C-alpha positions in Angstrom: 103.1 110.3 64.6 101.9 108.1 67.4 101.9 109.7 70.9 103.5 107.5 73.5 102.6 108.0 77.2 104.4 106.6 80.2 102.7 105.9 83.6 105.3 105.5 86.3 105.1 104.9 90.1 106.5 102.7 92.8 105.4 99.1 93.4 101.7 99.1 94.5 101.1 102.8 93.9 98.1 102.0 91.7 99.4 102.3 88.1 97.2 99.6 86.7 94.0 100.9 88.4 94.7 104.4 87.0 95.6 103.0 83.6 92.1 101.3 83.3 90.5 104.7 83.7 93.0 106.6 81.5 92.9 104.1 78.6 89.1 104.0 78.7 89.0 107.8 78.4 91.2 107.5 75.3 88.9 105.0 73.8 85.9 107.1 74.6 87.5 109.9 72.6 87.7 107.5 69.6 91.4 106.8 69.7 93.1 103.7 68.5 95.5 102.7 71.3 97.8 100.0 72.6 98.8 99.3 76.2 102.3 98.0 76.7 103.1 96.3 80.0 106.9 96.6 80.4 107.9 94.4 83.3 111.2 92.8 84.3 109.4 89.9 85.9 108.7 86.7 84.0 105.0 86.9 84.8 102.7 90.0 84.8 99.5 89.4 86.6 98.2 92.9 85.9 97.6 92.0 82.2 94.5 90.1 83.3 92.9 93.3 84.7 93.4 95.1 81.4 91.8 92.4 79.1 88.4 93.9 79.5 89.7 96.9 77.4 90.9 94.7 74.5 89.0 95.4 71.3 89.6 96.3 67.7 90.7 99.7 68.9 92.8 98.6 71.9 95.7 96.1 71.9 97.2 94.7 75.1 100.9 93.8 74.7 103.6 92.8 77.2 107.4 92.8 77.4 108.6 90.5 80.2 111.8 89.0 81.5 115.2 89.3 80.0 118.6 88.1 81.4 119.7 91.7 82.0 118.7 95.3 81.4 120.2 95.3 77.9 118.2 92.2 76.9 115.1 93.7 78.3 115.6 97.0 76.5 116.0 95.1 73.2 112.7 93.4 73.8 111.1 96.7 74.6 112.3 98.3 71.4 111.2 95.3 69.3 107.7 95.5 70.7 107.6 99.3 70.0 108.7 98.7 66.4 105.8 96.3 65.9 103.4 98.9 67.4 104.9 101.8 65.5 104.2 100.2 62.1 100.5 100.2 62.9 100.1 104.0 63.1 98.1 104.0 66.3 96.9 107.2 67.9 98.5 106.4 71.3 100.6 103.8 73.0 100.5 103.8 76.8 103.5 102.2 78.6 103.2 100.9 82.1 106.6 99.7 83.4 107.4 97.8 86.5 107.6 99.8 89.7 111.4 99.3 89.5 112.2 101.2 86.3 115.1 103.1 84.8 113.8 106.3 83.1 116.8 106.3 80.8 115.4 103.1 79.2 112.3 105.0 78.0 114.1 108.1 76.6 117.0 106.3 75.1 114.8 103.8 73.3 112.5 106.4 71.9 115.4 108.5 70.5 116.7 105.6 68.4 115.8 104.9 64.8 113.2 104.1 63.5 111.2 104.9 66.7 112.2 108.5 66.6 110.3 108.8 63.3 107.2 107.0 64.4 106.6 108.2 68.0 106.4 111.5 69.8 106.6 111.5 73.6 103.3 112.6 75.0 102.5 112.6 78.7 104.6 111.2 81.5 102.3 110.6 84.5 103.5 109.5 87.9 101.3 107.8 90.4 102.1 108.6 94.0 100.5 106.7 96.9 99.1 109.1 99.5 99.4 106.4 102.2 103.0 105.5 101.4 105.2 104.9 104.4 108.1 107.3 105.1 110.7 104.7 105.7 111.9 103.9 102.2 115.2 102.1 101.6 117.8 104.2 99.8 117.1 102.4 96.5 113.3 102.9 96.8 113.8 106.5 97.7 115.9 107.0 94.6 113.2 105.3 92.4 110.5 107.4 94.1 112.4 110.6 93.0 113.8 109.5 89.7 110.5 108.2 88.3 108.8 111.5 89.1 111.5 113.9 88.0 110.3 114.3 84.4 106.6 114.0 85.1 104.1 116.3 83.4 101.6 115.6 86.2 101.7 113.8 89.6 98.5 111.9 90.4 97.8 110.9 94.0 96.2 107.5 94.6 94.3 106.4 97.8 93.4 110.0 98.6 91.7 110.3 101.9 89.3 112.8 103.5 91.9 115.6 103.4 93.2 115.8 99.8 95.2 119.0 100.4 96.9 117.5 103.4 97.7 114.3 101.4 99.1 116.4 98.6 101.3 118.6 100.9 102.6 115.6 102.8 103.6 113.7 99.6 105.1 116.9 98.0 107.3 117.4 101.1 108.5 113.8 100.9 109.1 113.9 97.1 110.9 117.2 97.0 113.2 116.0 99.8 114.0 112.9 97.8 114.6 115.0 94.7 117.0 117.3 96.5 118.8 114.2 97.8 119.7 113.2 94.2 120.6 116.8 93.3 117.6 117.1 91.0 117.2 120.5 89.4 113.4 120.3 89.8 111.0 120.8 92.7 107.2 120.3 92.5 104.4 122.6 93.6 100.8 122.0 94.3 100.0 123.0 90.7 101.8 119.8 89.5 99.5 117.5 91.5 96.1 116.1 90.8 94.8 115.2 94.3 91.2 113.9 94.2 89.4 110.6 94.6 89.6 108.7 91.3 85.9 108.0 91.3 85.4 111.7 90.9 87.8 112.1 87.9 86.0 113.7 85.0 86.4 113.4 81.2 88.0 116.9 81.4 90.5 115.7 84.0 91.5 112.7 82.0 91.8 114.7 78.8 94.0 117.2 80.5 96.3 114.4 81.6 96.5 113.2 78.0 98.0 116.6 77.3 100.2 117.0 80.4 103.4 116.5 78.5 106.7 116.1 80.4 109.6 118.1 81.7 113.3 117.6 81.3 115.2 117.1 84.6 118.7 116.4 85.6 119.7 114.4 88.7 122.5 112.1 90.0 121.9 108.6 88.8 123.0 106.6 91.9 122.1 103.1 90.8 122.1 101.0 87.6 118.9 99.2 86.8 120.5 95.8 87.6 121.4 97.1 91.0 117.9 98.4 91.5 116.1 95.2 90.7 114.8 93.8 94.0 114.6 90.1 94.6 111.5 88.5 93.0 110.1 85.0 93.7 107.2 83.2 92.0 104.9 80.8 93.6 102.7 79.0 91.0 99.8 76.6 91.0 98.9 78.0 94.4 95.6 77.7 96.2 95.1 79.1 99.7 91.9 79.0 101.8 90.4 82.5 101.6 90.3 83.0 105.4 94.1 82.5 105.6 95.2 84.7 102.7 95.1 88.1 104.4 96.7 87.0 107.7 99.5 85.2 105.9 100.3 88.0 103.6 100.1 90.6 106.4 102.6 88.6 108.4 105.0 88.4 105.4 104.8 92.2 104.9 105.7 93.0 108.5 107.9 90.1 109.8 111.6 91.0 109.0 112.4 87.2 109.2 111.0 87.0 105.6 113.3 89.9 104.5 112.1 93.3 103.5 109.0 92.6 101.5 107.8 95.5 99.4 104.9 93.9 97.6 103.0 90.6 97.2 100.7 90.5 94.2 99.0 87.8 92.1 95.9 85.8 91.6 94.4 83.0 93.6 91.4 80.6 93.2 88.3 81.7 95.0 85.9 79.4 96.9 83.2 80.0 94.4 85.3 78.8 91.5 86.3 82.4 90.4 89.6 84.2 90.9 90.8 86.7 93.4 93.4 89.4 92.7 95.8 90.1 95.5 97.7 93.3 95.9 99.5 93.8 99.2 101.9 96.7 99.9 102.7 98.6 103.1 99.7 98.5 105.4 97.2 97.7 102.6 96.2 94.2 101.6 93.5 94.2 98.8 91.8 91.1 97.7 89.3 91.6 94.9 87.4 89.3 92.5 88.4 89.3 88.8 87.0 87.3 85.9 90.1 85.2 85.2 93.8 84.8 85.9 96.7 82.5 86.4 97.1 81.1 89.9 100.4 82.7 90.9 101.8 84.9 93.7 104.8 87.1 93.2 106.8 88.4 96.2 109.1 91.4 95.7 111.6 92.7 98.1 115.2 93.0 99.4 117.1 90.2 101.1 114.2 87.8 100.8 114.4 84.5 102.7 113.1 82.2 99.9 113.1 79.0 102.0 111.0 80.7 104.7 108.5 82.1 102.2 108.3 78.8 100.4 107.7 76.9 103.7 104.9 79.4 104.7 103.1 79.0 101.4 103.5 75.2 101.3 101.9 75.0 104.8 98.6 76.4 103.6 98.7 75.5 99.8 96.1 73.0 98.6 97.2 72.6 95.0 99.4 69.4 94.5 101.0 71.0 91.4 102.5 73.9 93.4 105.9 75.0 92.3 108.1 77.9 93.5 110.9 79.7 91.7 
């Protein structure tokens, strides 16, 4: 049977960055794998980062959009059926940061998937720098996406990994208790070290981390959980203005509560820049290629205000916003 792994985590936690390392370790062991990006959004800019892994032993696939959660779940199952017939060693699923864990389990327990796949590792990425002030819906996601995890993996670990671990565990266990979860995590459940120092043995252990069953109160349906998402396409912004503009959007409540801004922008040298902005962090890094699009995710977003701010600095005459 094909092992299927799930990499969960809130928006901007670092799932794709981790996935690059994890998938490469699987390939280094000689496995035939597929990576399935499972995103409710109509555009997934993270796929561009994974293309470097694509080879005759690594497929990159995507499930996107869907009018509602049932439609999206059908697309997810259809893609898994196509992968299941290929008898791969491993399929790694990276869902959106807004994800209903029931979708994963319910889909895998249906025929014919239950005959082709066995659930391997559920790995949850937790941001060591994440702010404490989560909305009730984000706090629910924070807890529910970790509840069944076989291993918690800290991202953005600082100079005090043990302190980062203890702080995140306190926050997570409080969120789990708030949804009456029957599980609490300990330091043994956490991998807290800079990702540059992860060894082949670390990554192999994660591939065998498995998962745990957990019960909790399901407070929200996936349709209620889906934050507002707006797309700004054919967008070009002078590099010096990108970070100040995005920082303002993240912190000015006039735009709504912005959780994350991500996407790809043209660079001055003709290349591309990947933008990932969440909380206090705005990362702008060069990538080989990518579609010029920005995605703003949040609650109670003021679309006209966002649109006007982008239009003021955009230099692409084909700009369109959705």
